[in-house]
C-alpha positions as CSV (number, residue, x, y, z in Angstrom):
1,X,31.0,-40.1,77.5
2,X,31.1,-37.1,79.6
3,X,29.8,-34.6,77.0
4,X,27.0,-37.1,76.1
5,X,25.8,-37.6,80.0
6,X,25.7,-33.7,80.1
7,X,23.9,-33.5,77.0
8,X,21.2,-35.8,78.4
9,X,21.3,-34.1,81.9
10,X,20.9,-30.6,80.3
11,X,17.7,-32.3,77.8
12,X,16.0,-33.7,80.8
13,X,16.3,-30.4,82.5
14,X,15.3,-28.2,79.6
15,X,12.2,-30.3,78.9
16,X,11.0,-30.5,82.7
17,X,11.5,-26.8,82.9
18,X,9.2,-26.2,79.8
19,X,6.7,-28.6,81.1
20,X,6.6,-26.6,84.6
21,X,6.1,-23.1,82.0
22,X,2.7,-24.9,81.3
23,X,1.4,-26.4,84.2
24,X,2.7,-24.0,86.9
25,X,-0.2,-21.7,87.9
26,X,1.9,-18.8,89.2
27,X,2.9,-16.7,86.3
28,X,6.0,-15.5,88.5
29,X,7.1,-19.3,88.5
30,X,6.3,-19.9,85.1
31,X,8.8,-17.1,83.9
32,X,11.5,-18.4,86.5
33,X,10.9,-21.7,84.8
34,X,11.2,-20.1,81.6
35,X,14.7,-18.8,82.3
36,X,15.8,-21.9,83.5
37,X,14.9,-23.7,80.3
38,X,16.8,-20.9,78.5
39,X,20.0,-21.5,80.3
40,X,19.8,-25.6,79.9
41,X,19.2,-25.0,76.2
42,X,22.3,-22.5,76.0
43,X,24.3,-25.2,77.7
44,X,23.2,-27.8,75.1
45,X,24.6,-25.2,72.5
46,X,27.9,-24.8,74.1
47,X,28.1,-29.0,73.7
48,X,27.2,-28.5,70.1
49,X,29.7,-26.2,69.5
50,X,27.5,-23.2,68.7
51,X,28.9,-20.9,71.1
52,X,27.6,-17.5,69.3
53,X,23.9,-19.1,69.7
54,X,24.5,-19.8,73.5
55,X,25.9,-16.4,74.2
56,X,22.6,-14.8,72.0
57,X,20.4,-17.0,74.0
58,X,21.7,-16.0,77.6
59,X,22.3,-12.2,76.7
60,X,19.2,-11.4,74.6
61,X,16.4,-13.9,76.2
62,X,17.6,-14.5,79.3
63,X,18.8,-10.8,80.1
64,X,16.4,-8.8,78.2
65,X,13.2,-10.6,77.2
66,X,12.4,-13.0,80.3
67,X,13.5,-10.4,82.8
68,X,10.9,-8.0,81.1
69,X,8.2,-11.0,81.2
70,X,9.2,-11.1,84.8
71,X,8.7,-7.5,85.7
72,X,5.5,-6.9,83.3
73,X,3.7,-9.8,85.6
74,X,5.0,-8.7,89.0
75,X,4.1,-4.6,88.3
76,X,0.9,-5.2,86.5
77,X,-2.1,-5.8,88.5
78,X,-3.8,-8.6,85.9
79,X,-6.6,-10.5,87.2
80,X,-5.4,-14.1,86.2
81,X,-8.7,-15.6,87.4
82,X,-10.5,-13.7,85.4
83,X,-8.8,-14.6,82.2
84,X,-9.1,-18.2,83.2
85,X,-12.7,-18.0,83.6
86,X,-13.4,-18.7,80.0
87,X,-10.8,-21.8,79.6
88,X,-13.6,-24.5,79.5
89,X,-15.4,-22.5,76.6
90,X,-12.4,-22.3,74.4
91,X,-10.8,-25.8,75.4
92,X,-12.4,-27.4,72.3
93,X,-11.2,-24.7,69.9
94,X,-7.7,-24.8,71.5
95,X,-7.4,-28.7,71.2
96,X,-8.4,-28.3,67.4
97,X,-5.6,-26.0,66.7
98,X,-3.4,-28.1,69.1
99,X,-4.1,-31.3,67.0
100,X,-3.7,-29.5,63.5
101,X,-0.1,-28.7,64.6
102,X,0.6,-31.8,65.6
103,X,-0.6,-33.2,62.5
104,X,1.6,-31.0,60.8
105,X,4.5,-31.8,62.7
106,X,4.1,-35.7,62.0
107,X,4.1,-34.7,58.6
108,X,6.9,-32.6,58.6
109,X,9.3,-35.6,60.6
110,X,7.6,-38.4,58.2
111,X,9.3,-36.6,55.4
112,X,12.5,-35.6,56.8
113,X,15.6,-36.8,55.4
114,X,19.1,-36.8,56.3
115,X,21.8,-35.2,53.7
116,X,24.1,-37.9,52.6
117,X,26.6,-35.5,53.7
118,X,25.2,-35.5,57.3
119,X,28.5,-36.9,58.9
120,X,30.9,-34.6,57.2
121,X,28.9,-31.9,57.7
122,X,28.7,-32.7,61.9
123,X,32.4,-33.4,62.2
124,X,32.9,-29.8,60.2
125,X,29.8,-27.6,61.2
126,X,31.1,-24.2,59.8
127,X,32.5,-24.2,56.3
128,X,36.3,-23.3,56.2
129,X,37.9,-19.8,56.5
130,X,34.8,-18.8,58.4
131,X,34.0,-18.2,61.8
132,X,30.7,-19.6,63.5
133,X,29.0,-16.1,63.8
134,X,29.9,-15.6,60.2
135,X,28.4,-19.1,58.9
136,X,25.0,-18.7,60.9
137,X,24.6,-15.4,59.4
138,X,25.1,-17.0,55.8
139,X,22.8,-19.3,56.3
140,X,20.1,-17.2,58.3
141,X,20.3,-14.3,55.5
142,X,20.5,-15.9,52.1
143,X,18.8,-19.4,52.6
144,X,16.2,-18.9,55.3
145,X,15.5,-15.4,54.7
146,X,11.8,-15.4,53.9
147,X,11.5,-17.8,57.1
148,X,13.0,-15.3,59.2
149,X,11.2,-12.4,58.2
150,X,7.9,-14.7,58.6
151,X,9.0,-15.1,61.8
152,X,9.4,-11.5,62.8
153,X,5.8,-10.6,61.7
154,X,4.3,-13.4,63.7
155,X,6.2,-12.4,66.7
156,X,4.7,-8.5,66.0
157,X,1.3,-10.1,65.7
158,X,1.9,-12.1,69.1
159,X,2.7,-8.9,70.4
160,X,-0.2,-7.0,69.6
161,X,-2.4,-9.6,70.7
162,X,-1.1,-10.0,73.9
163,X,-1.3,-5.9,74.5
164,X,-4.9,-5.9,73.2
165,X,-5.9,-8.7,75.5
166,X,-4.5,-7.2,78.6
167,X,-5.5,-3.6,77.8
168,X,-8.6,-2.4,79.8
169,X,-10.3,0.5,80.8
170,X,-10.1,1.6,84.0
171,X,-12.8,4.1,85.2
172,X,-11.8,7.3,86.9
173,X,-8.3,7.1,84.6
174,X,-7.8,10.7,83.1
175,X,-7.1,10.7,79.5
176,X,-6.0,13.2,76.7
177,X,-9.0,14.2,74.2
178,X,-7.6,15.6,71.2
179,X,-11.0,16.9,70.0
180,X,-12.1,18.5,72.9
181,X,-8.8,20.6,72.6
182,X,-9.0,21.0,69.3
183,X,-12.5,22.3,69.4
184,X,-11.8,25.2,71.9
185,X,-13.0,28.2,69.9
186,X,-11.9,31.6,71.0
187,X,-9.4,30.2,73.5
188,X,-6.6,32.0,71.3
189,X,-6.7,34.7,69.1
190,X,-4.8,35.4,66.4
191,X,-3.6,38.9,64.9
192,X,-1.9,39.7,61.7
193,X,-0.3,43.6,62.2
194,X,0.9,44.9,59.3
195,X,5.0,45.7,58.5
196,X,6.3,47.8,61.0
197,X,3.7,48.0,63.4
198,X,3.3,47.2,66.9
199,X,1.3,45.9,69.7
200,X,0.1,49.7,70.6
201,X,-0.4,50.9,66.7
202,X,-2.0,47.9,65.9
203,X,-5.5,48.9,67.9
204,X,-4.7,45.5,70.1
205,X,-6.1,45.7,73.5
206,X,-4.6,43.7,76.1
207,X,-6.9,42.0,78.9
208,X,-6.2,44.0,82.0
209,X,-6.7,41.9,85.3
210,X,-9.1,43.2,87.7
211,X,-8.0,45.7,89.9
212,X,-8.0,44.5,93.6
213,X,-10.2,46.1,96.1
214,X,-8.8,49.1,98.3
215,X,-7.8,48.2,101.5
216,X,-10.0,49.5,104.2
217,X,-8.5,52.5,106.3
218,X,-7.7,52.0,109.9
219,X,-9.3,54.6,112.3
220,X,-7.2,55.7,115.2
221,X,-9.1,56.4,118.3
222,X,-7.8,59.1,120.7
223,X,-7.3,58.7,124.5
224,X,-10.8,60.2,125.4
225,X,-13.9,58.1,125.7
């Protein structure tokens, strides 16, 4: 009874915080709601007996990813009002993509079938002789290895897209020009002296610095005028 009440409590807070991540106008508040959603998801994993997933969610996502999002949002000077200017123009395209994803989810849920051994698997989630972490590794890197690699590629594409969308050219910023550096002809002279020859015997003249002008001599005056 207590576990069921805790599950519904954490589930309700998780759904509410996920909705606020999308609806919040302040990006800093969105990241904070995302951290709250991660904590509640970790609590649900603990109730389900998946303590390894709960610790990974807290350590990796809350301790690294979400904090990185928060630092990036707070430190970068991003004009979010300018980013939202084209929202109305791209809203129909986004609605079409969202409708397609929703239809795919309906097709997946409609074709979902529970295993006949679901009750036994629920009572014994891990195989005998293996820890929780080892059981997750067996399933993830054997049965779902291709899906795991595809999800990594999708995250890579999302990261590149985020960098491209937020990259802006700022006037007055000094950047390295490799072409200009390589085109400096005559800036460096190469010599190939013979074996046993030094700098003087190879007739290599060093560039002398201009001598400083002579100091003016001080004229001493006598005591008579």
